[in-house]
N, C-alpha and C positions, 0 to 999 in steps of 0.2 A: 434698301428698297430693291436694288438690282438683284441682290442675292435672293431675296424672297421670291421675286418673280421668276428668276432662273430655276429655282428649285420647286416651284409650285406643283408641277406634275409629279415630282418624286416625293414631295413632303408627306403626303398621307401615309405612304408605306414606311418612310423613315420614322415618322412620329409613332406609328403603331409598333414598329420594331423597338424603338427606345422605351416606350411604355411597357412593353412585354419584358424587356431586359432590365427594367428598373431595379428589381431586388439585387441583381448581380452588380449593377453599376454602384448602388449604394454601399456595397461591401468594399468598394475600392475608393471610397470618398477621401481617404487621406492622400492617396497618390494623386487623385484628381485635384484636390485642394493644393498640394504642392506644385503640381504642373501648372495650375492656374496662376499661382503666385509668380512662378518663373516666367510665365507668358506675359504677365503685366510688367515685370522687370524688363523683359525683352522689348516691349513696346516703348517703355520710357527711354531706354538706351537708343532705340531706333529713332526716336524723336530728337534726341540730343545729338546724334551722330553728324548731321550736316552743319551744325553751328560752328565748330572750329574752322570749317572751310569758309564760312561767311566772314569770320574774323580776319582770316588771311587775305581775302579779296578786298574787304572794305578798309583794312588798316595797313597791313604789311605791304600789300600790292598797290596801295594808293600812292600817287606821285609825291615825292619829297616836297615839303613845304605846304602841302594841302592840309585842310583842317582835320582830315581823317588820318594823316600820317602819325606814326608813333615814334618816340625818341629812340627806342631800342628794338628795332624790328626783328633782330636775330633772336632775342629772348622770346618775343611774342610768337615768332614762327615756331620755335622749339616747343613752347607750351601748347600751341595749337596742334602741332604734329602729335605730341604726346596725348592730347585730348582725343584726337581721331582714333589713335591706336587703342586707348583705354575704352572709349565708347564702343568701338567695334568688337574689342575682345570681350568686354562684359556682355554685349548683346549676344555674341556667339555662344558664350558660356550659358547664359540664361536660355537661349534657344535650344541648346543641347539638353539642358535639364528638363525643359518643358516637353520636348519631343520624346525623350526617354520615358518620362513619367507617364505621359498620355499613351504612348505605345505599350508600355508595360500594363497599364490599367486596361487598355482596350484588349490586349491579348489575353489577359487573365479573365476578363468578362466573357470573351468569346470562347475561351477554353471551357469555362463553366457552362456556357450555353450548349456547346457541342456535347458535353457530358450529359446535360439535362435532356437534350434531344435524343441521344442514343438510349438513355434509360427510358424515356417516354415511349420510344419505338418498341422497346422490348415488352412494354406492358399493354400496348394496343392489342385489341382482340384479333382472333384468327380471321374473323369476317373482314376486318380492315386489311390485313395482310394478304388475304386471298384476292382482294380487288385491286390492291396497289401493286406497282411494279418495283421490284427490289432495286433495280439499277437507279431509278429516280430517287428512291429513298436514300441510297448510298450517296448520290450526288448532292442531296441536301445536307447530309451530315458532314461530308468532306468538302465538296466544291463550293456550296453556298456559304457555309461558315468561313471557309478560307477566303472567299472574295470579300466578305465583310471585314475580316482581319486586315486584308491588304488595303482596302479603301479607308479604314479607320486611320492607318498610319500615313498613307500616301496622299490622301485627299481631304478627308473630313477634318482632321486636326490642323493641318496647315491652313485650311480654309477658314476655320474659326479664328485662328491667330491673325490672319490677314484682314478679316472683317473688323476685328477689334482695332487693329492698327489703322484701318481706313477711317474709323470714327475719330480716333485721336488725331490723325494727320489733317483731316478736314477741319477739325476745330482749330489747330495751329495755323493752317493755311488761311482760315477766315480771319484770324487775329492779325496775320501778316498783311493780307490784302483781300478784303471781301469781294472786290470786283473781279479779280482774277479767279477767285474760288467759284463764283457764279458761272464764269465762262467755262471753267473746267467741268463743272457739274452739268453743263448742257449736253455732255456726251451720254449721260445716264439714260434719258428717255429713249434714245436711239438704241442703246445697248439692251434695254429692257424689252423693247418690241422685237428685236432680232432674236434674243436668247429665248424669250417666252415661246415664240413660234417653233424654233428648232428643238428646244429641250423636251417639249411634249412628244414630238415624233421620236426623239432618241429614247425616251423612257418606254414608249409602247414597243419599239423594236427590241429594246434590251430585255423586256419581260418575255417576249416571244422567243428570243434567243436562249434565255435561261431554261425555259420549258423545253425547247428543242434539245438542249444539252442533256436534260434529264432523260428524254426519250433515247438519245444516243447511248447513254450509260445503261439504260434498260436493255436495249438490243444487244449490246456487247456482253452484259452480265448473263442474259438468258442463253445466248449462243455459246459462250465459253463454258457455262455451267452444264450444258448438254452437248459437249463436244463429241461424245461417242455417237449420239444420235445424228448429229450434224454430218459427221464423216460417213457413218454407215449408210445414210440415205442420200449422200452426195448433195447436201443442202447448202454447201459453201456458196455457189453462185447466187442462189436465191437470197440468202441472208446478206451477202455482200451488196446485192442491189438494194435491199431494204436499208442497210446501214448507209450506203452511199447516197441514197435519196435524202435521208434525214441529215446527213453530213453536209450535203450541198446546200440544203435549205439553211442550216446553221451558218454556213459560210456566207451565203448571200445576206442574211440578216446582220451578221457581224460586219461585213463590208459596208452595208448601208449605214449602220450606226457609226462606224468609224468615219465614213465620208461626211456625215452630218456634223460629227464632232469637229473634224478638221475644218469644215467650212465655217463653223461657229468661231473657232479659234482665230482663223484668218480675218474674219469680219471684225472680231473684237480688236485685233491688232490694228486694223485700219481705223477703227473708231478712236482708239487710244492715240494713234499717231496724229489724227486730225485735231483732237483736243489739245495735245501737247504743242503742235505747231501753232494753234491759235493763241495759246497761253504765252508762248515764246514771243510771238509777234506783238501782242498787246503789252506784255511785260517789258519788252525791250523799249518800246515807245515810252512807257512810264519811267524807265531808267533814264532815257534821254531827256525827259522833262523834269528829272530830279524828284519825281514823286516816289521812287523806289530805288534803293541802292543795288548795285550789281550783286553784292553778297546775298541780299534778301531774295533777289530773283533766282540765284543758284539754289538757295535753300528751298524756295517754292517749287522749282522744277524737280528737285530731288524728292521732295515730298510727293509731288504729282506722280512721279514714276512709281513710288511705293504705294501710293493710294490707289493707283490703277491696277496694281498687281492682283487684288482680289477679282477684278473683272477678267483678267487674263486666266487666272486659276479657275474661275467659275466656268469659263469656256473649255478649259483644258480638262477639268474633272467632271464635266456634266455627264459624259458617257459612263464614267466609273461610278458616279453617285447614282445614276439611273439603274445600273446593274446591281449596285448594293441595295437599292430600294427593292428591286425585284427579288433578290436573294433573301433579304430580310422578310419579305412577305411570305415567301415559300417556307421559310423556317417557322415563322409565327403560325401559319396555317396548320403546319404539322403539330406544333406544340398545343394549339387550341383544339385539336381533335380529341374528343373525350372518349376514353376507353368504354366499351359497352359492358365490360365486366369489371367491377370495382368492389372494394370493401365497403359494405354498408356502414353508416355512422355507428351503429350498435354492434357491429361484428366483433367477435371475441376469438382469441386463439383456441383451436381445438385441442382437447386432451388426446392422449394416445388412443387411436382407434382400436376397437375390437374387431371391426370388419363386418358389421351388420349393415347391409346396403339395401335401400328400398327406393323404388321408383313408384310414385303415386300419381296416377292419372296424368302422366307427363306428356305434354304436347310441345312440338317445336315447328314453327312456321318460318319459311324463307320467302318473303314477298307474296306474290299472287299465285304461286304454284301450289301443288298439293303439299300437305304437311309432311315434314320429314319423320315426325313421330306424332301419333294421334291417340291420346288417352291410354298410354302404355302403363301397365302395372307389372312390377317385378320385385321379388324379394329374395335376397341372398343372406344366409346366416354366416357367422364368422367361420372361416376356413373352408367354405364351400367353393367348389370349382364349377363354374357355369360356362358352357360353350354357347356363343351367340353366332348363329349362322343365318344365311339368307342371301338372296341375289344382290348384285350391286345396286345401291340406291335404296336398300330396304330400311336403312336407318342405323346400321351397326356402328359406324364411326361416330354418328351423332350421339348415340347412347354413351359412348366412351368419352366424348368431349364434354358431355354434361357431368359425368362423374369427376373429371379433372377440373371442372368448372372453367373450361375454356370458353364456354358460352352458358347462358342461363335459359331455362325452359320458358316458353311463352305461356305455358299453363301447367299446373301441377307442381309437384315438389320432388326434389332428390334429397334423400336423407341418408346420413351415415350415423349409426348408433343413435338413431332417433332425432338427430339434429339436422335441420334444414341447412344445406350448404351455404345459402345466402346469409345465414346468421354467423358464419365462421369466416375467419380471415383467409384470404387466398393462399398465402404462404403456408399456413398451418395445415390446409387441406392438401395442397399439392405436394408438400413435404412428406406426406404419409402414403403416397401412391407412386409405385414404380411402374414404368411402362417400357415395353420392348416393341419396336415397330418393325414393319417389313423392311423399310429402308432406314435403318438406324444410322443417324448422322454422327460421324466422329469428327473431331476438330483437329486442325493442323497444329497439334502440340504433342507432347509425349503420351505414350500409352498410360503411364502412371496418372497423369493429370486427366486424361479422358475417363478413366475409371473413377477417379476421385470426384469428378463433376457430379456423380450420382449421389454423393453423400449430402445430408442436410446441412452439414458444416464442412464445406470443401477444405478449408484450411486446417480443420481439426482431425481429419482422417489420417490414420497412421499407415505406414508401409505394410505392416502386418495385416491390417484390415484390407488393404488393396490386394495383397497377394492371396488372402483367403477368398476374397470375392472372385479373383481370377481362377483359382483352383475349382471353386464351385461351378464356374462357367466353362470348365475344360479348356481354359485359355492359357494357363500357366506354362505348359510345356512348349507351345509354339512361341510364346513371348520370350522365354529364356533362350530360344534358339536364334532370336534376332540379334544383330550386331551389338546393339546397346541395351538389349533386354527391355525392361520397363521404361527406360529413358529413351527408347527409340522414338524419334519424331515422325509422326505420320504425315502423309500428303493431305491435301485438302479433301475433306469429306472421307478420309481414310482410304483414299484411292490406292495406296501402296499395299493394301492387304486384300486377300480374297474375300468373297462374300461371306463365307462361313466364319472366317477369322473376325471380320468386322462384327458379325452378329454375336459371336461369343464375347467380344469385348463389351458389346451393348448389354449382354446379359450380366456381365461382371459389374457394369455401371449400375444396373438395376439392383444387383445383389448387395452392393455396398450401402445402399440406401436403407436396407432392412425395414422396408415398408410393410404394413399389415395388409395392404391391398395391392394386387398386381394386375396389370392389364397387358395382355399379349395380343397385339394387333397384327395378324398374319406373320407371326414372328419367324416361321420356317418356310414361308413361300419363296420359291425360286431356288432353294438349296438342293444340291445333289444328295444322293442316298447317304454317303458317309457323313457329310456335313450336317444333314438333317438329323441323323441319329445322335451326333455329338451335341447339337443344339437342343434337341428334345430332352436328352438326358440332363443337360444343364438347366433347362426350364423346369423340369420336374423337381429338381433340388431347390431351385429358386422359389417355387410356389408352394413347397411343402408347408402345410399348416396355415397358409395365407388365403384370404378371400381372393379368388382369381377369376378374371374374365378372359375367356379365350375366343378371339375372333378368328375364324378360319373357314376356308372353303374345302380344306382337306380333312380326311378322316383321322390321320395319325395324331395330330395335336389334340383332338377332342376325344380320343379313345378312352382316356381315364377321367373324363369330366363326370361330375355327379349328375348334372342336368344339362340337357341341350335345349336351347330356346331358339325357335325359328321365327325370324321377323320377315314380314312382307308388307311393303307400303307403310312402314312406320307402326305396325301393329304386331303383337305377339299372336301368331296363328297356331303354333303348336308348342308343347313343352313335353319332353320325353327323356329317355335314356340314350346313351351313345349307341347301344345295340338296336335302337328302334329306327335306324336309318336317319340320323340327325333329327330325331324328334318328329317323325312322320306319324307316329301313333299317339295322338294326344291323350287318350284315356289312360294308357299305361304310364305315360310321363306324369300326368297330373296326379295319379294315385301315389306315385313315388314321391313327388314333391310334397303332397299333402301329408304323407307319413313322416317325411323329414321335418316338416314344419311343426307337426304335432309333437314329435319327440323333442324339438327345440323349444316348444312352448310358444310358437309364433303362429301367424296366419299364413295360409297358402298364398302362392303368387297370384 
């Protein structure tokens, strides 16, 4: 009863967490079953443990000649001592086995949960990640799961064992002397009222503290990830003040929770001491009136100490359990977030694309603002190179995210080879589209692995294929000049390379994919003359014979495009040739596109 009241405020979160983790828990049922058996054995030996002491007090220590005296006290004493050692040793062994079994099961479950959480995060839509803070997400994957692991071993499992022990000991205490048992249980209502009041406050503060720690992680991640900007603009003092403010609030909430937990522990100790003192007083009087033997009183008090241990542990672990409840809710909230882009039940794997891409009356809306795309029509034939230009916010990036199915249109259809992308599986679509971004992110691993990440089968790509992709990207020469060549480990985000070198490795990563459709999103922006020429040459080789989208504000990347499409406010306003000034002459452009469509047997854009 006391345990239920103590945990009432944290129970909804804990129950929700356990329900969500149910499939993972069921996979560990053998370990949990073995741990439960060991726990029951521990409880039995704990109940047996005080009885040899009763025998010694009531028989061996009894005055010679009394009715309780035994003829051979030495033998009885030896057997009682052996009994104490055996019971304690067996209890310790069973306790060890149950602790290890439960800890192993708990850690396996939470390792699976962390893997599921990380995989789920990878599949959440761009819209989610654009609104979420990466530091807080990292805190949930590492900190919140870690706290659940810690609490599982240090609080939850011992608490379960102590509660079962409590039930068993109360039953034996009632059998020994029901009057003393009632006196001992008088402490429970006082404990319930105290713990219920304080535990609710501890839980609320713990939730706030966990959210504050997520904010701290976000501030740190953002500032360290943009350290060049921070230092260039002398933002250190400003960001330090922001971090310090959140840090101080987290400290205050942590101190408040600790103070309340410590107060609950001390009040519980006082309640337990009062109950023990009352039992000793009444029990001693019953011994003096020969209604209870001294040995039975010792057994009763020993049980009383063990029976009250759950109360002490409940007070001790309330803060930890409250934080575990908050962490569990944060994890489940994330796992219950449904990706906005998923495979439809009828989705099928796409066959190898030819590269015929069509946007039919495509619209995309973000909330109450103007549409990102409005009734857009566009048709590309296999192998055609189309440059998409326009001012910032015109819808260029939205167009490409639809092609990669990073989001779905709110109206219209996107088709490849006549198939609506929503009828195809995500992996089979994205696996046939290569992309080179303006800020191509490299990973803190070897150059070889960074290039291999572009392959549809990362583990199946060969060293020869990686080198061929690097040669195509004009990257082989500078890679071989590095100390470890292709096995050189890059810094985070490829910071140890120049911008041009990073971009050429990104081109190699796209090349090893051998995709029929290529997207170049400002792929040469920000590069100097020499690097731009190197990258442009690599991009031309990469896109030869492939359907290619070129997003750019510069003239050089679109000079060899077949068609230039200008977007404004989510609409195609002009279509033309590169020589028409990025499509400013719509009539010439449309005639060219119409002729190309007619030759290909298709409809014009």
